[in-house]
N, CA and C atoms as an extended XYZ file, in Angstrom:
63
Properties=species:S:1:pos:R:3:atomname:S:1:resname:S:1:resid:I:1 pbc="F F F"
N         0.687       -1.409       -0.208 N   UNK     1
C         0.023        0.096       -0.073 CA  UNK     1
C         0.707        1.352        0.028 C   UNK     1
N         1.922        1.234        0.708 N   UNK     2
C         2.721        2.563        0.704 CA  UNK     2
C         3.674        2.654       -0.534 C   UNK     2
N         4.030        1.319       -1.062 N   UNK     3
C         4.703        1.412       -2.311 CA  UNK     3
C         4.194        2.033       -3.466 C   UNK     3
N         2.689        1.557       -3.505 N   UNK     4
C         1.800        2.086       -4.624 CA  UNK     4
C         1.677        3.774       -4.468 C   UNK     4
N         1.414        3.994       -3.073 N   UNK     5
C         1.257        5.518       -2.834 CA  UNK     5
C         2.442        6.448       -3.407 C   UNK     5
N         3.571        5.804       -2.931 N   UNK     6
C         4.978        6.636       -3.357 CA  UNK     6
C         5.001        6.663       -4.805 C   UNK     6
N         4.587        5.617       -5.559 N   UNK     7
C         5.102        5.536       -6.708 CA  UNK     7
C         3.817        6.308       -7.754 C   UNK     7
N         2.555        6.369       -7.225 N   UNK     8
C         1.581        7.335       -7.980 CA  UNK     8
C         1.925        8.469       -7.662 C   UNK     8
N         2.012        8.876       -6.349 N   UNK     9
C         1.974       10.155       -5.851 CA  UNK     9
C         3.554       10.718       -6.171 C   UNK     9
N         4.334       10.015       -6.205 N   UNK    10
C         5.868       10.300       -6.285 CA  UNK    10
C         5.801       11.048       -7.740 C   UNK    10
N         5.340       10.276       -8.943 N   UNK    11
C         5.445       10.703      -10.227 CA  UNK    11
C         4.672       12.107      -10.415 C   UNK    11
N         3.561       11.946       -9.745 N   UNK    12
C         2.519       13.509       -9.683 CA  UNK    12
C         3.399       14.538       -9.169 C   UNK    12
N         4.191       14.513       -8.075 N   UNK    13
C         4.610       15.283       -7.600 CA  UNK    13
C         6.025       15.626       -7.975 C   UNK    13
N         6.470       14.776       -8.809 N   UNK    14
C         7.659       15.263       -9.898 CA  UNK    14
C         7.237       15.856      -11.050 C   UNK    14
N         6.105       15.709      -11.414 N   UNK    15
C         5.624       16.491      -12.651 CA  UNK    15
C         5.141       17.662      -12.016 C   UNK    15
N         4.626       17.873      -11.062 N   UNK    16
C         4.048       19.323      -10.657 CA  UNK    16
C         4.985       20.110      -10.128 C   UNK    16
N         6.004       19.455       -9.566 N   UNK    17
C         7.242       20.292       -9.172 CA  UNK    17
C         7.750       21.019      -10.427 C   UNK    17
N         8.015       20.053      -11.588 N   UNK    18
C         8.922       20.802      -12.811 CA  UNK    18
C         7.596       21.816      -13.397 C   UNK    18
N         6.354       21.553      -13.301 N   UNK    19
C         5.410       22.263      -14.159 CA  UNK    19
C         5.148       23.775      -13.397 C   UNK    19
N         5.632       23.674      -11.837 N   UNK    20
C         5.189       24.626      -11.306 CA  UNK    20
C         6.562       25.675      -11.393 C   UNK    20
N         7.560       25.285      -11.364 N   UNK    21
C         8.799       25.901      -11.361 CA  UNK    21
C         8.932       26.534      -12.777 C   UNK    21
């Protein structure tokens, strides 16, 4: 459960951080 959350949210956060910057 923790691995899926990190992968699903990790990719979104990375993409959001790049778009926000």
